[in-house]
C-alpha positions as CSV (number, residue, x, y, z in Angstrom):
1,M,29.5,-93.9,-60.8
2,Q,25.6,-92.9,-60.5
3,R,24.2,-91.1,-57.7
4,D,21.4,-92.5,-54.9
5,P,18.1,-89.9,-55.7
6,K,18.0,-88.7,-52.3
7,K,21.9,-87.3,-52.1
8,Y,19.7,-84.9,-54.9
9,L,16.8,-84.0,-53.5
10,S,19.3,-83.7,-50.5
11,D,21.8,-80.6,-51.7
12,M,18.7,-78.9,-53.3
13,L,16.3,-78.9,-49.8
14,D,20.8,-78.0,-48.2
15,R,20.3,-75.3,-51.4
16,A,16.9,-74.3,-51.0
17,Q,17.2,-74.2,-46.5
18,F,20.5,-71.5,-47.3
19,A,19.2,-69.4,-50.0
20,V,16.1,-68.7,-47.1
21,Q,18.0,-68.4,-44.7
22,L,20.1,-65.8,-46.3
23,L,17.1,-63.6,-47.4
24,A,15.2,-64.1,-43.9
25,D,16.3,-60.9,-43.0
26,R,16.4,-58.8,-46.1
27,S,14.8,-56.5,-48.4
28,A,14.1,-57.0,-51.8
29,A,16.3,-53.4,-51.7
30,D,18.8,-56.0,-50.6
31,L,18.9,-58.1,-53.0
32,E,19.0,-55.8,-55.8
33,S,21.1,-53.2,-54.3
34,D,24.1,-56.1,-52.3
35,R,26.1,-57.4,-55.3
36,L,27.5,-60.0,-53.1
37,L,24.2,-61.3,-51.9
38,R,22.4,-61.1,-55.0
39,S,25.2,-63.2,-56.5
40,A,25.2,-66.4,-53.9
41,I,21.4,-66.5,-54.1
42,E,22.0,-67.0,-57.4
43,R,24.3,-69.8,-57.1
44,E,22.5,-71.4,-54.7
45,M,19.7,-70.8,-57.2
46,M,21.4,-72.4,-60.0
47,V,22.6,-75.6,-58.1
48,L,19.1,-76.4,-56.7
49,G,18.3,-76.0,-60.3
50,E,21.1,-78.1,-61.7
51,A,20.5,-81.1,-59.2
52,L,16.9,-81.7,-59.5
53,Y,17.9,-81.5,-63.7
54,Q,20.4,-84.2,-62.6
55,L,17.9,-86.3,-60.7
56,H,15.6,-86.2,-64.5
57,R,18.1,-88.1,-65.8
58,I,18.9,-90.6,-63.3
59,A,15.5,-91.0,-61.9
60,P,12.5,-89.1,-64.0
61,K,9.9,-90.2,-62.1
62,I,10.9,-89.1,-58.4
63,A,12.3,-85.0,-60.1
64,Q,8.5,-84.9,-61.2
65,R,6.7,-85.2,-57.8
66,I,8.2,-82.1,-57.0
67,N,5.8,-80.1,-58.0
68,R,6.6,-77.3,-61.1
69,W,9.7,-79.4,-61.5
70,D,9.9,-78.3,-65.1
71,D,10.2,-74.2,-64.0
72,I,12.2,-75.4,-61.1
73,I,14.5,-76.0,-64.5
74,G,13.8,-74.1,-66.5
75,F,14.5,-70.9,-63.9
76,R,17.7,-72.9,-63.7
77,H,19.4,-72.0,-67.0
78,I,17.4,-68.9,-67.6
79,L,20.1,-67.8,-64.4
80,V,22.7,-69.2,-66.3
81,H,22.2,-68.5,-70.3
82,G,19.2,-65.7,-69.9
83,Y,21.1,-63.3,-66.6
84,D,20.7,-60.9,-68.8
85,Q,16.7,-60.5,-68.9
86,L,16.5,-62.0,-65.1
87,E,14.8,-59.2,-63.4
88,M,15.6,-59.1,-58.9
89,K,11.6,-59.7,-58.3
90,I,11.2,-62.6,-59.5
91,I,14.4,-64.1,-57.8
92,W,12.7,-62.5,-54.5
93,D,9.4,-63.5,-55.3
94,A,10.5,-67.1,-56.2
95,V,12.8,-68.2,-52.9
96,K,10.2,-66.0,-50.3
97,L,7.2,-67.9,-51.6
98,D,8.3,-70.6,-53.9
99,V,11.2,-72.3,-52.3
100,P,10.1,-72.4,-48.6
101,L,7.1,-75.2,-50.3
102,L,10.0,-76.8,-52.2
103,I,11.3,-77.4,-49.1
104,E,8.7,-78.6,-47.2
105,Q,8.0,-80.9,-50.4
106,L,11.6,-82.0,-50.0
107,N,11.2,-82.9,-46.8
108,E,8.9,-85.5,-47.1
109,M,10.1,-86.9,-50.0
110,L,13.8,-87.2,-47.8
111,T,11.5,-89.2,-44.9
112,E,10.0,-91.5,-47.9
113,K,11.6,-95.2,-49.0
114,L,11.9,-94.5,-52.7
115,V,13.0,-97.3,-54.3
């Protein structure tokens, strides 16, 4: 059974909002030193990227409307397959700088009629 594109967008939004919330009152040093926090953030970003990857498979035109969609999917691949190459500053910057913009875009897309 194929999922509705809005479900993937909603999953992405949920993961993005939770990641931002997790780091709201935390520092980059907290992310570096707190393994539980780091694991939670990495997991949220992996699922967010996977949701976008799956969306791209079923509705590429919708997925490609997301700014830097290919970078988000690539980031997911690095989290999963290249974890040893990842620096916490990259994750910190992504969640603090890029994810809030993604949240805005996802909110806008979810209010549109997609089909």
